[in-house]
Structure formats: C-alpha cells, structure tokens
N, C-alpha and C positions, 0 to 999 in steps of 0.2 A: 810191448814185448821184444821187439826187434832192436829197441834202444838198450834194454836190459842186458840183452845177449850179445852185443856188440856187432849186429847185422846192420845197424844204422846208426850214422852219427847225428847227435842233436845239432839243430839249426841254431839253437841259442841255449843257455844255461848249461847245467853240468848234470851228469848221471853218475851216481856211486851205487856200487852194490857190495855192501859190507866193506866200505873204504876203498873199494878198487873201481877204476873207470874201464868200463866194458870195451870203450873204443880203443884203449892201449893195451888193456891185458885181457883179452876176450877168452883165451884159452883157459886162464885161471878162473874166471868168473863162470864159464860153462862147466868147469869141472865140478863145481859145487850147486849147479842148477840143474833142475828136472823141468820137463816142458811135456805137457800133455795136450795135443792138438783137438780140434773139432772131431777130425775123423780118426779113426784108430789106425795105428801103423803096423799092428803085428802082422805076422804072416798066418793067414788063416787056415792054410793047410797043415800047419803045425799045431800041436796041442798047446795048451797053455803053460805046461811044464816046459816043453821044448822052447817056447817063446821066451819065457823068462830065463832060461838057462843060457840061451843066446845072448839076451839082455845083460845078464851079469857078466858074462865073459867080454862084451864090448865095453863095459864100464869098469872093467879090471878089478872085479871081486876076485880075491884069491882062490885059486881052484879048491883048497880044502874047505873053503867055506860056502861054495857055490851051492850045492844041495841043501845045506841047512838054510841059507838065506831064501832060496827059491821055495822051499816048503814053508818056512814061516810067512813069506809074503802071499803065498795062496791061502794060507789058514787066514790071515790078516783080512784078505779080500773076500773071505767066504766062498772060496772056490776049490776047496781041497777034492771035494767029490766029483768036480768035473775036471780035475787037472789033466787027465789023460784023453780028454776029448778034444777032437780038432776045433780051433777057434771059429771056424766057419758054422759051426752048429750052435754057437752061443747067440742069444738074443743081444739087442743093443745095450742093455743094461749090464750084462754080465762082460760084455766087452769092455765097457768102460770100466768096470771094477778091475779089469785085467790091467787096463792102462794105468790104474792107480796102484794097483800091486806092483808093477814095474817101477812105478816112482818111489814106492815104499822101499823096494829091494835096493834102489840106487843110494837111499838115504841123504837126500839133498839137503843143503841148508835153505834154498830158495826153490819153491815149486810154482811153476807158472801153468795156469790151467785155462785153456780158451774155450769158452762155452761149454763147460764139462758135462752138462744135462740136456744139451740142445737135443730135441726129438725123443727123450725118454718119458715114459709113462709115470705117473705120479709116485706109484712104489719104488721104481727103479730110481727115480730122481732122489728120494729120501734115502735110500741106501748109499748112494753116492755122496749125499751131504754128509752122512754119518762117518764116511772114511775121510772126508776133506777135514772134519772136526777133528778126528784122530790124528791126522796128520798135524794139524795145528798144536794138539795136546801134546805131541812128541817133541815140539819145539822147532818146526819147520815154519818158515815164513811163506804164506801162500798169498798169491796174487791171482785173482780170479777175474776174466772177463765175463759179463753176462747181460743179457737183455732182460732177464727176469729179476724184477726188483725184489720180489719175495725171497729169492736166492740170496742176493746181496745183503738183505737185511738179516737173513738167519745166519749167515756164514762170516760176514766180514766185521771187523773191529773198526775199519774207517773204510768210508766210501768216496770214490771220485765219480762225479757225474759229468758226463762229456756229451756235448752236442756240437756237432758240425767240426769236430777236431777241436773244440775248445773246452777247457775245464770251467764247468759253471759252478760246482759245488765240490768240497772236500772237506769232510769231517767225519767224526762218529755219526752213527745213526741219530742219536738223541739230541746231539748238539746241532746237526741239520735241521731237524725238526723244530727246535726251539729257535734257531737263528731266522728260518725262513717263514714259518708259520706261528711263531710265539706259543702261547699256551692255549692254542686253538682245539682243545678237547671238547668231545661231545659226549653228553648222556642222551640216551635214546630210551623212552619210556613208553610202553605199550599199555593202553587202558581198555577196560572191557567196555566202558562207555564214557563219554566226555563228561567232564567234572563240572558240577553246578557252580563251583567256584576253586580257584586255586588257594593254596595255603597263605594266609597274609604275610608271613614271614619270607616267602619266595621273592628274591632279589633278582633273580636273573629272568629275562624274557624267554617264553617258550615259543616255539615254532612248530606248527603241524605239518608232520613230514609224511604222513599216510593217512589212511582213513581212521586207525586207531593210534598212531604213533606221533609222539612229540619229541622235539630235540631241544636240548640246552646246551649252550656253549659257554665254556669258561675255563678257569684253573681247575686241576684235579682235587684240591681240597673243598672247592665250592661246589662242584658236582656231587661228590660223595654226600655232603651235607643236605643237597636237593633230594637225593634219592632216599635219604632217611626221612626227610620232611614229608615226601610223598607217601611213602609207606605209612607213616604214623597217621596223616591226616585222611588219606584216600582209601586205606584199608585193601579190602579185596577188589576194588576197581583197579588196582596196578596188578598187571599181569605179568610184566616183566621190566627190567632195567637193564641195560647194557652200556657200558663204558667203552667209549670207541677213543683210541689213539690216533692222531694224525698218522697217516701212512706216508713211506717214502716215494710212493707214487704222487701224492698230492704235492710232496716238495719238489720232484723233478718236474711236475708240470708248471709249478709256480717259477721255477728257475729257468725254464726253457721258454715262458711266456704263454703256454696253453692252458689256460684255466677254465676253458669251456666246459671240461669234464666235471670239474669240481662244482661249478656254480649250478650246473643243472642235474647234478645227483640227489 
C-alpha cells in the first residue's frame, strides 16, 4: 500500500496506478485514492456528521455540495439515525462503517482497505462486506489486506497470497483452486448404517471419515453421479450428502508448505 501511494519506492520492478507512477506523481495518485487504516482516524469527540463535514472540506468537495454528500454518505453506511451522536459512543462496527462512509464521500477511483474487519463480530463484519461490495459495484477498484481467507474469498476477484514478504500465489479464487489442488472436490455422505455393499457401478473409492460418514474425491460431474447412485441403491440409508469445494485455506497451506492440517482433517 505504501508503494501504491508513493510512500515507498520499489526495489525492483515498476508500479503503475491507472497509468501513473506513484513514486514520480504521488500527489496525482493520492488525489484519486482513498485509504482506510486498521484503526479509525475520526475525532471521537465530534459527531459522525461533523467528522464527515470536515473530511469533505479536506478533500475539496465544493461547499455547495458538502451537506448533500455528507447526508448521502451517512445514509449509504446506515448511520443516518446516529449522525449526531459522538463517534466515541459508536461500537467498532459503526466506526468502521463511518470510515467507509468517508471513503464513499470522497469517491475515489482506488480504495485501499487495511484489515477492514479486524476485531469485529460476525454481524458487523458482514455489514462491512456489503459496503465493500457496494463500492465495487460503483466502479471503485478495491484492494484489501486481510488475514481472514473467507473474507478474501467473498470480496475479491483476484487474490495474492503472500508469505514472508514473497508472493506465493496470485489468481482468481477458482483458478487458484484448480492450479494448486486440481479437481480435488469431495462428496461427504452420511449413512444411517454401513451398507451391506456399494453399488456395482461405483467407480470412485470411498473412505470412512467418521462413524457414519464416507467421503469420495473426484471431479464435480463424477461426484454428482455418485450421489444419484447412492440415493437410488441405498435409499433411506442415505441420511445426507454434502458437496465440498476445496477451500482457499487449503490452497494457502499447500502453497506455503504446511499441509499437516489438511492431512489430519
């Protein structure tokens, strides 16, 4: 993020942000970039409305448009009812939504979000995710750093996996899965009792994964065929079937060399 905003120069290679070099044109790049840090930077003794008004003035929003832009940003982040309360009274999730409201008010072409949901509860995290998706839908390019792989999978079109300062994987979520794990999809089948025999047409070997659970690995089309076979031949013995796609967590562990969690799961 420091490279993208011109605060650091690259040791090698080149950085371009919408065609501009941040190290030679930092002011131009920062003019259309927005940044949300891990910790909120708003004045907690001011209200949300006052904070956003100050933010609008700092970013050069024309005075005639400030009130409207502040009002729209508060409504977008779901903070209208709390607009005149001091930010000190906001829980963490509301403070983070205020950070994103400031970003929305600025209307950046590039938004940099540093661990946007760190320390938030499940509900607050999902609210932040919806706002990030809304930024994307408006045409903003969003770059997120996160330790939550689920968050990256939900929000990002492309994912860069970094270990010890080195890029170990970069692609779309689906392409990363295919390239690293292949078609290693799983079908988990829960049976009420162990079957006297498996259907003769069954081509994939099963493994017992629990007291009443068997798993099959293979390509998606084969697994769906197996599920249909089991329901047809075993009938009420089949309590449930679950199709499991490889996770990005498994991809990351493979790329970084730590597969112990996968092998023992």
